[in-house]
C-alpha positions as MATLAB code, in Angstrom:
seq = 'XXXXXXXXXXXXXXXXXXXXXXXXXXXXXXXXXXXXXXXXXXXXXXXXXXXXXXXXXXXXXXXXXXXXXXXXXXXXXXXXXXXXXXXXXXXXXXXXXXXXXXXXXXXXXXXXXXXXXXXXXXXXXXXXXXXXXXXXXXXXXXXXXXXXXXXXXXXXXXXXXXXXXXXXXXXXXXXXXXXXXXXXXXXXXXXXXXXXXXXXX';
ca = [
     179.279  312.080  100.197;
     177.446  308.813   99.593;
     177.886  309.227   95.847;
     181.651  309.799   96.291;
     181.923  306.694   98.477;
     179.957  304.661   95.942;
     182.126  305.898   93.062;
     185.284  305.101   95.032;
     184.139  301.561   95.806;
     183.162  301.004   92.172;
     186.598  302.213   91.025;
     188.357  299.958   93.552;
     186.525  296.845   92.381;
     187.697  297.412   88.824;
     191.280  296.520   89.846;
     191.906  293.050   91.325;
     195.259  294.096   92.813;
     193.705  297.032   94.653;
     190.835  294.851   95.867;
     193.337  292.320   97.214;
     195.318  295.016   99.050;
     192.204  296.451  100.678;
     190.837  293.040  101.614;
     194.140  292.139  103.261;
     194.112  295.461  105.131;
     190.547  294.776  106.282;
     191.448  291.363  107.713;
     194.651  292.641  109.338;
     192.817  295.611  110.876;
     190.191  293.213  112.228;
     192.771  290.885  113.776;
     194.874  293.682  115.234;
     191.702  295.344  116.495;
     191.277  292.182  118.551;
     194.896  292.334  119.708;
     194.690  296.024  120.649;
     191.825  295.550  123.089;
     193.510  292.544  124.732;
     196.877  294.137  125.510;
     195.665  295.700  128.782;
     194.255  292.426  130.211;
     197.410  290.639  128.996;
     199.565  293.108  130.949;
     197.224  292.892  133.944;
     197.527  289.100  134.064;
     201.309  289.006  133.562;
     203.606  289.398  136.565;
     206.044  292.287  136.236;
     203.946  294.069  133.595;
     200.767  295.688  134.944;
     198.599  298.560  133.720;
     201.198  301.258  134.457;
     203.726  299.668  132.135;
     201.052  299.604  129.407;
     201.743  303.336  129.103;
     205.411  302.586  128.411;
     204.292  300.201  125.666;
     202.229  302.947  124.016;
     205.223  305.253  124.202;
     207.472  302.606  122.656;
     204.996  302.153  119.786;
     205.008  305.912  119.157;
     208.821  305.955  119.132;
     208.775  303.051  116.693;
     206.416  304.942  114.373;
     208.701  307.983  114.418;
     211.675  305.729  113.603;
     209.734  304.251  110.675;
     209.053  307.749  109.322;
     212.719  308.701  109.720;
     213.834  305.570  107.861;
     211.545  306.419  104.931;
     212.764  310.021  104.904;
     216.434  308.952  104.761;
     216.265  305.925  102.450;
     214.597  305.988   99.050;
     212.607  302.844   98.242;
     213.056  302.309   94.527;
     210.172  301.028   92.453;
     212.098  297.856   91.555;
     212.245  296.734   95.191;
     209.114  298.408   96.566;
     206.991  295.253   96.590;
     209.687  293.222   98.346;
     210.191  295.943  100.964;
     206.423  296.117  101.463;
     206.153  292.344  101.957;
     209.118  292.243  104.352;
     207.666  295.104  106.413;
     204.258  293.383  106.658;
     205.758  290.045  107.709;
     208.158  291.627  110.209;
     205.349  293.691  111.760;
     203.205  290.610  112.332;
     206.109  288.378  113.403;
     207.372  290.904  115.977;
     203.906  291.213  117.552;
     203.706  287.417  117.684;
     207.184  287.113  119.230;
     206.417  289.901  121.703;
     203.367  288.025  122.959;
     205.530  284.954  123.649;
     208.165  286.839  125.656;
     208.009  287.311  129.429;
     210.685  290.029  129.577;
     209.007  293.454  129.589;
     211.882  295.319  127.915;
     212.090  292.730  125.142;
     208.335  293.176  124.590;
     208.856  296.945  124.342;
     211.569  296.450  121.724;
     209.418  294.025  119.684;
     206.417  296.369  119.650;
     208.521  299.456  118.900;
     210.186  297.690  115.966;
     206.830  296.304  114.810;
     205.275  299.765  114.637;
     208.279  301.099  112.737;
     207.603  298.439  110.094;
     203.876  299.226  110.198;
     204.591  302.828  109.218;
     206.817  301.601  106.384;
     204.304  299.205  104.815;
     201.332  301.557  105.330;
     203.200  304.427  103.688;
     204.289  302.275  100.743;
     200.741  300.978  100.284;
     199.103  304.420  100.474;
     201.585  306.089   98.130;
     201.295  303.222   95.628;
     197.510  303.511   95.622;
     197.710  307.266   95.094;
     200.187  306.908   92.221;
     198.118  304.198   90.523;
     194.798  306.035   90.908;
     193.499  308.546   88.388;
     193.831  312.118   89.694;
     190.090  312.722   89.542;
     189.392  309.642   91.670;
     192.096  309.886   94.345;
     189.916  311.555   96.964;
     187.032  309.149   96.398;
     189.255  306.067   96.423;
     191.047  307.247   99.588;
     187.712  307.840  101.353;
     186.393  304.428  100.290;
     189.626  302.666  101.287;
     189.719  304.276  104.730;
     186.028  303.509  105.311;
     186.367  299.861  104.258;
     189.619  299.224  106.151;
     188.901  301.147  109.341;
     185.451  299.588  109.699;
     187.244  296.372  110.651;
     188.873  297.811  113.796;
     185.746  298.315  115.963;
     184.445  294.907  114.881;
     187.796  293.444  115.916;
     187.627  295.296  119.244;
     184.252  293.710  119.955;
     185.443  290.241  118.926;
     188.583  290.679  121.023;
     186.574  291.665  124.085;
     184.326  288.624  123.760;
     187.207  286.208  123.130;
     189.204  287.727  126.000;
     186.393  286.810  128.394;
     186.434  283.213  127.194;
     190.163  282.581  126.680;
     193.495  283.817  128.036;
     194.179  287.228  126.383;
     197.784  286.317  125.649;
     196.764  283.152  123.811;
     194.223  285.088  121.750;
     196.911  287.636  120.803;
     199.264  284.863  119.699;
     196.446  283.159  117.778;
     195.403  286.396  116.041;
     198.956  287.270  114.993;
     199.489  283.733  113.689;
     196.272  283.963  111.643;
     197.382  287.406  110.417;
     200.643  285.899  109.183;
     198.679  283.266  107.249;
     196.396  285.934  105.764;
     199.420  287.997  104.660;
     201.063  284.969  103.016;
     197.867  284.153  101.095;
     197.292  287.684   99.813;
     200.888  288.692   99.111;
     201.398  285.596   96.970;
     198.648  286.810   94.647;
     199.956  287.843   91.253;
     197.460  290.731   90.982;
     198.866  292.461   94.080;
     202.459  291.950   92.943;
     201.640  293.478   89.550;
     199.779  296.369   91.178;
     202.983  297.460   92.915;
     204.924  297.280   89.646;
     202.624  299.485   87.563;
];
């Protein structure tokens, strides 16, 4: 297992585009790990929201994910536009979370988060399928294991950082700050030529 993980990481670092994609995913997972743990205190502190309505938010996110899957099953994303669709989905996901944190209307927040998670499914699916296509058949399992380990390791770290920051600052402000930083991170990475070329292989 350790040898497979090591081989996967070594393979990843041979391709600058793949490294850039995984680094961006790591940072985004960290920032949205912070956001995830702060949604409950945000709802608790906001009049008209509350913990009960947090369940509705989770349901809306699930509906959004299903909608994202349905969109991908109905519409074919051609290779010529795949990178642009990926970029748009990433930016819309982050922007909708940011907008949702600004809004005081609960139903508008539900719509923003549902739409955001639809776009999350779209860009995650495009990224994962692109990595699989561009990876040698003998290395796909190892690269997938290494990618998941590297990216998902950021979430619990983000949860911890979010909990600490939520004790010091208003949860809603931290969510807005994290999503704004995430937007900056996405702009920096998605403007890299290596990532753009990776999608066009």
